[in-house]
N, C-alpha and C positions, 0 to 999 in steps of 0.2 A: 583715461580719467586721471585726475591728479591724486596725489597722496597728501594726507595731512602733514604739514611741516611745523617748524618751530614757531612761526608766526601765528598759526592757528592755535597751538597750545597756549601761547602767551595771551591770546584773546580770551580763551576759556578761563584760564587761571585769573586773569584780571577781572573777569565778570564775577567769578565766585567771591573775590575780595570785595568788589563793589556791593554785592548783596549783603554780605556780613556787615559792611560799614553802615548801610541803611538800618539794619537791625539794631546796631549799637546806638545810632542817632536817636531812634524812637524809643529806645529802652528807657530813657529819662522821662518820656512823656507819660508812660503808663504807670499810674499811681494806684489804680483800682481795677476791679474786674470789669466795670462798665467801659473804661477806656481801652482795656486790653481786648475785649470781645466786640465792642460796638463803636470804638473810636470816639467815645464820649458823645455820640450822635452829631459829630461835627465833621464827618468825612464829606468833602465837596461832592456834589452830585455827579460831576463829570468824572471824578476819580472812581466813585463807586460804580458808575456805568461801565467804565473801561475795565474795572476789576471783574464785573459780571461777565463781560465779553471774554476777558483773558482766562477766567477760571474754567472755561469750557475747552481750552486747548492744552494739550500736552504733547509729548513725543508720540503719544497714541495717534494724534491727528496726522502726524507725518509718517507713521509706520502702519498701524492697523487700518486706519481710515484710508490712507493712501493705497495700501494693498487692496482694500475692498474696491476702491475706485478703479484701480488698474484692472481688476477682474470683472467688474460689472458695468463699466462705462458710464453712459448717460444716466443710468438708474441711480448711481451714486450722486450725480449732480442734483437730481430731484431730492435725494436725501439731505444734502447740504442746504438746498433751498428752503426746506421746511423750518430751519432754525430761526430765521429772522421773523417770520410770521408768528411762530409759536411763542417766541420770547416777547414780542410786542403785545400780543393778545393776552398772554398770561399775566404780564406785569401790570397792565392797565386794570385788570380784574381785582387785584388785591393789594397793590403797592401802597396806596394811601392808608388802607386799613392796617397793614403791617406797621407802618410808622406810628399809628395811633395806639397800637398795643403797648408801646413804650417798653419793648422787650430788649433783652441782651442775649437771648439764645432762640433758635428757631422754634422750639417747642415749649418755651417758658409759658406762653399764654394758655397752653392746653390745661394747665392746672386749674385755672379759673373757669375756662370755657367748658372743659370736660371734667376731669378729676385727677387725683394723684396717680391712680393706677394707669390711666391713659398716658399721662405724662411720662411715667417710667417705661412703659411698653414702647411708646413712640421713640423715646430716647435710645433704647437698645436697638430697635430695628434700623433707625436712621444711622446710628453710629456704625452698625455692622455693614450697612449698604455702602456708605462712603469710604469706610476703611478698606473693604474689598476692592472697590473701584480704584482707590488710590494705589493699591498694590499693582493693579494692572497698568496704571499710568507710569509708575516707576519702572516696571518691567519693560514697557515699551521704550523708555529712554535708554535703558541699559542694552537692550537688544540692538539698538541703532548705534549708540556711541562706542560700545566695546569693539565691534569689528572694524569700524571706521578708524578709530584711534589706535587700534592694535593693543588694547589693554584687556586685562582679565575682567570678565563680566561681573564677578562677585565684588572685585575691588571697586569697579565703577558704581555698582549698586550701593555699596556701603558709603563711599565718599559723597555721592550725590545726596543720598538720604540724610547724612549728617549735616551737610551745608543747609539744606532746606529746613531741617529741624532746628538748627541753631538760630537762623535769622527769624523764624516764626516764634521760637521760644523767647527771644529777646524783644522783638518789636511788636508782636500782637497784630491786630487788624490794621493799625497804621502802617506798619512795615509791609504787610501783605498788599495793601491798597496802593501805596506809593510805588513799590517795585512793580506792581502790575501795570501801571501806566508806562513806566520806562520800558518794561518788557514788551508792552504793546507796540511802542514805537519801533523797537528793534525787529519784532516779528513781522509787522506790516511792511516795514522798509525792505527787508530781505525778500519776503514773499512777492511783493510787487515788482521786484527786479527779476526774480526767477521766472515768474509767469510769462512776461513778454519774451525773455530769452528762450524759454522752452518753446513757445509758439514759433519763434524764428527757426527752430530745428525742423519744423514740418512745413514751413512756408506760409504760416498765418492761420487764422481761425477757420477760414473756408476749407483749406486743405485738410485741417484736422477733422472737421465735420464729415468730409467726404471719405476720409480714410477709416473712420470708426464704424463698427457695426451699428445698425439702427437700435433704437431704444427697445428694451425688453423688460417685462415686469416679472420675470420668473428666473431666479438665479439660485444655484446651489453653491455655497461657499464654505469650504472646509467642513462639509457634512451638515451644514445648517441651511435651510431654505429661506430665501428672502423674496417676498412678493409685494404687490401694491398694498396688501393688508398690513404688512410690516411698516410701510411708509405712513399709513394712517395711524397706526398704533404709536409710532414715534412722535407724530404731531400731537396726539392726545397726551402722551406722557410729558413731553417738553412744555406744552401749554400749562398743564396743571402743575408740573414741576417748578416752573417759573413762579406760578402763583403761590406755591408753598415752599419750594426749596431755595428760592433766592431771597428769602426773608432778611438775611443778614445784610444784604446790600440795600434793602429798603429802610430798615430801622436804624441804620448807621448814619443817615443824612439828617439834616436839621428839621425838615417838615414834609408834609404830604406832597406839596408841589414838586419838591426835589426828588421825592421817592418815585413819582411818575416819570420825571425826566430821566431817571436812571434806566427804567425799562425802555423808554423811547430811544435813548442813545444806544443801548445794547442791541435793540432790534435793528437800528440803522446800521451799526457796525457789522452785524451778521450778514448783511447783504454782500459783504466781500467774500464770504466763505466759499461759495461755489466757484468763484474765479481763482482766488489765490491758493486754495487747497484742493480744488477739484480738477482744474485744467492741467497742471503739471503731470499727475499720474496718467491722464488720458494721452498726453504727448508721449510719455514713456511707453504706453501700450503700442503706439505707432512706431516709435524708434526702436524698441526692443520687444518685438512680438514673441520671441522665445528667449526667456531669461537664461535657460540652460546653456545657451550659446555665447553668453557674455561673461568674460573672465571675472568681472567684479562680483557677479551673482553665483558663480559656480560653486563656491564653498558652502553656500546656504541652500542648495537644492535639497528639497525634502523637509525644510524648516521654514516654509513661507517666505521665499526670497522676494516676492512682490512687495513685502513690507519695507524693502529698502530702495524702492524705485525713486522716491523723492530725494533721498540723499545721493543716489546715483546721478541724478540730473544736476544736483548742486556741484558735485565733484567734476562733472563734465563742463559746466557752464561758468562757475564762479572762480575768481582768482584766489590764490592762497591768501589768507588773512580774512577775506570775506567768507571762506569756508568755515573758518573759526567763528565768525560772527553768526553764521547759520547754526552751527552747533550750539553757540550761546543762546540763540533764539529758541531752539528746541528745549534747552535747559531752562530758559526763561519761562516758556509755556508750561513745562512740567512743574517747575518750582512754584509757579502761580497756582496751578491746580492743586498741588499737594499741600502748599502752605494754607490755602483756603480751607481745605479739608481738615488739616490739623487744628486750625483755629476754631472752625465751626464745631467739629466733633468734641474738642476739648471743652468748649463752652457748654455743650450738652451734658457731657459727663460731670463737669464740675458744678455747674449751676443747677441742672435738673435732677441729677442723680446724687452727687455728693452732698451739695447743700440742701437739696429738696428731700433727700431720703436718709442719708447717713448722718450728716451733721448740720441740722438746720441753723445752728447758731453761728455758722461761719461768717465772718465779717467780709466786707467787700475787698479789703486789702488781702485777707486770707484767701479769698477766692482767686486772686491773681496768682498766688503761689501754687495753689492746687491746679489751676489751669495750666501753668507751665509744666508741672509734673506730668499731667496727662498728655501734654504735647510730646514730651520725651517718650513716654510709653507708646503712644500712637506711632511715632516715627520709627521706633524699633520694630513694632508689629508690621507696619507697612513694608519696611525693608525686607523683613523675613518672607512676607507673602510674595514680594517681587521676585525673589530668588526661585520660588516655586513656579510662578506663572511664566517666567521667561524661558523655561525649558519645556513647556507644554506644547504638544502637537495640535491642540485644539485651536490655537491661534489667538493673538491679542484682540482682534476685532470681535471674535465670537465670545471671548471671556467678558468683554465689556458689555456686550448686548445681553448676555445671560443675566448678569447682576442688575443691569439697568432696567430690563423689562420685567423681571420677577419681583424686585423689592420696591419699585417706585410707586406703582399704582395703589397698593394697599395703604401707603403712607400719605401720598400727596392728596388723594381724594378727601379723606377726613380732615386734614389740616386746612385745605382750601375751603371746604364746606363749613368748617367751624367758624370761619370769619364771615361767611356770607349768609348762613341760615340761622335764625334765632330759635326755631322751634325744636330742633333735634335735641334729644335728651343727652345727659352727660355721659352715659355709657355707650352711646352710639358709635364713637370712634373705635373703641375696643372691638366691637362686633365687626365693623367694616374692615379693620386691619386683619382680623382673624379669618374672615371669609375670603378676603383677597389673597392671602398667603396660601390657604388650603386649595382654592381653585387654581391659582397659578402653578403651584407645585404639581397638582394632579394632572392638569392639562399638558404641561410641558414635559414632565419627567416620568409620568406613568402612562399617559395616553399617547405621547409622542407628537403632540400638536405643533404646528408652526408657531412662530412668535406672534404674528398678527392676531389669529383667532384666540390665542392664549390671553393676550392683553384685552381684547374685546370682552371676553367672558369675565375676566377679573374686574374690569371697569364696571360692567353691568351688575355683577353681584355685589361689589363694594358699594357702589352708589345706591343699589337697590335696597339693601338692608339699612343703609344710612338714612335715605330719604323717607322710608316707611317706618322708621323707628318710633316716631311719636304714636302712630296708629296701632302698631303691634303692642306697644306698651298699654294703650287704652284697652285693646282687646283682652290683654291679660287680666285687667281689672274687672271688666264687665262681660266679655264675650269669649271665654276660654275655648268654646267650641269652634269659633271662627279662627282663633289662633291655631288650634289643632289641625284644622283643614289646611291652613296656610303652610304649616310645618310639613304635613303630608304631601301637599302639592310641590313644595320645594324638593323634598326627597325623591318623589317619583319622577319629576321633570328632569332633575340633574342626573338621576340614575339612568334614565332612558338615553339622555344625551351622551353621558360618559361611556356607557357600555356599547353604544352603537357607533362611536367615533374613535375607536382605538386605531390609530394610523401608524404607530411605530412602537418600539420597545427600547428606549434610549439606554436603559440600564441592564438589558438582557435578562429581565425577570422571568421566572417560570410563568407559563401561560395562565394557570389557575390562580397564581398569586396576583398577577396583573389584573385579572377580572375581579378578584376579591377586593383589591384596593380601589378599583373603579366603582364598586358598590359601597365601600366603606366611607369614602368622602361624602357622597350624598346623604348617608345616614347621619354623619357628624353635622353636616349643614342643617338638616331638618331638625335634629334634636337640639342643636345649639340655638335655633331660632326661639324655641320656648324658653330656654335659659336666659337668653339675652332680653327677651320681652319682659321677663320677671325683673331684670335689672332696670330696664327702661321705666317700668311701672313704679319702681322704688324711689323715684326722684321726689324729693320733698319741696314744699313751698319755699323753704329757706334756700335750697339749692337753686331753685328757679330764680330767686331774687339775685343770687350771685351772678347768674347768667345775664340777667337784666342789667346789673351794674357793669358787667363786662361790655355789653353793647352800648351802654351810655358812654363809656370811655372811648369806644370806637366812633361814636357820634360827636365826640368833642375834639375840635381841632387842636393841634399842638401849639402851645404858647411858647414860641421860640425864645423869647426874652427870658422867661422864668425857667423853662425846663431845660434849655440848652446852654444859654449864656449866663445862667445864674452864678452867683458867688464870684462875679468878676471875670468869668471865663470869656475868652475871645476866640474867634475863628483862627485855627492854626494855619500859618502860611504854607501852602503847598506848591502853588504855581512857580515861584522862583526856584524852589528846590528841584522840581521835576525839569523845568526848563534849563537850568544851569547844568544839571547832571547830564542831560541829553546833549547839550553843546559840548561839554567836556569829553563825553564818550566819542562824539563825532570827530573832535580834534585829535584825540588819541589814535583813532583809526587812521587818521591821515599820515601817521608815522609809517604806514605800509608803503607810502610813496618813496620812502628812502631805499626800498628794495628795487630790484631789477624787474619791473612790471612791463609786460607787453602793452602796446598802445590800447588794444581793445579792452583788456582787463583794467587798465588805468581809468578808462572812461566809466566802466561799471562801478569801480570803487568811488570815483568822483561823484556819481549820481547818488550813491548810498550816503556818502558823507554830507552832501548838500541837503538831502532830505532831512537828516537828523539835525543839522545845525539850524536850518530854516524853521523846522518844527519847534525846536527848543527856544529859538528867539521869539517866535510868535507866542509861545506859551508864556514866556517871561513878560512880554509887552501886554498882552491881553489879560494875563493874570494880575498884573499890577493894577490895571484899570478896574478889574473886578474886585480886588481887595479894597481899593479906595471906596468904591461904591458900597461894598458890604459894611465897611467901618462907618460910613455916613448913615446908612440905614440903621445900624445898631445904635448910634448916638441919638438918632431921631426917635427910636422906640423908647430908649431910656428917658429922654426928655418928655415924651408923651405920657409914660407911666407915672413920672413924677408930678 
């Protein structure tokens, strides 16, 4: 395998400088909180769709997910295959409604739809979830880059975290969105080259299929069991997560039609995932069946060496220079994911907590300053978490799954349902989140359930109390005896379920304590049903009118001319910027030809450069046509209004 050389370092350094340059460019555009957090609702749909696609990739995809694919084979390909369907289905469910909320943070609408307490509770849970996940993503980057580049892992963590923080701090959502598109070009270019080269190592796809073990639906990976139920649970979470968690990508475009286009584009792009991210680790399984016998992996035996199989293939297949491009692509993916988290979580903390709770009189310009401060704080927290996760034996993939499956269902179910169902009371989201967290923690960490059954139960209980909240509220008013029976039924049913399904002891609890906790959770669930029903019943006519007004807003199409292009604003030109920067990056990469390249490696480099230049040129050409058409439509609308 090759070693990283000066050309690779120059590529990575140049990429960092490029990212900071984009942040500086868009710093002058952000004059308010709306522009910083929602791009002024003028982000082009194709940019937002690419951002939604890119936000799901980080070095974790090349490390933790690659290691999982190496260990589980075709099972991981099925996992990657769920992404496209889930994102398409989830986005078409709520994309248009998100745009009509006219929001600038993912939970801003919950203040009107539910209430202030719900807004604050959701804000804290979502911020915690994404911050922890971001720490895992940064840890994955450092785990890969540090050994490959021969650098201290703490230094890599700090430098990478600071760069991501700086350009998010300066550029806001515009910088995140534009760099996501350029990063997407780099990522797809390099992975589409690695995949066929990797297949060449085993003689083609047919030989790969014949060399691998058959599909199995039962795998134990670093102490965690993964089955077909986990696949189903992931599909549920990703579908609802797109309906709720991708809100920022939907309300940052100009209208409902563009919001739906965002989801369709992202769903289409995710069709590439099983091929470009799943196939190389499978090839590595065939080429290196025993990693302990390969010099590159020997130093990492005992600390999940399979996490490094993707970069191992790149060092084997790619010329120097393109190895640097691959490292930049992983940095691109991580920077995309983390910068999206910083921007979204800072919007929640500043808009929903600071302005909504601490200082309601904060102006929109003041909100911009507060948002940037929160971005800095988040960056420091995430960097600290990454240092902890990177040394853990639990594994990068398992850490991500733990946070993803525990904290998502209790949040995404009420957020999505709040957009879809008019009848559920204002306090219903609080009850759903509470029940989901209690059930998830009990099933996973007290009873030792696998991830799949844990998610099933959390979904049933969360959706159950949410969907029946109207009737339990009515029972509190007129039929308390019926509510008491329901409370007793919940307690008895969950107690029987929990005490008879203890399958493990993850924390090594005393047996009696474990059984006591298995009884305690059902008691809390049953008793809380009565308390929540009282809150459901407390809803006033005035509060119901607020909900009705909220849904009138959702029923009202966005007036693009007045709401987006008001006060003389015009669509910001992005096609030429993205196209030209992509061409420039391709031309700069061609400088590697000045070095002494073997013929085979020169061909690989030429293909990569050609892809980038052709893509950039096409984006410039078609982008110009689109801008002319958009300007003409704008002028026509202005003329019609007059």
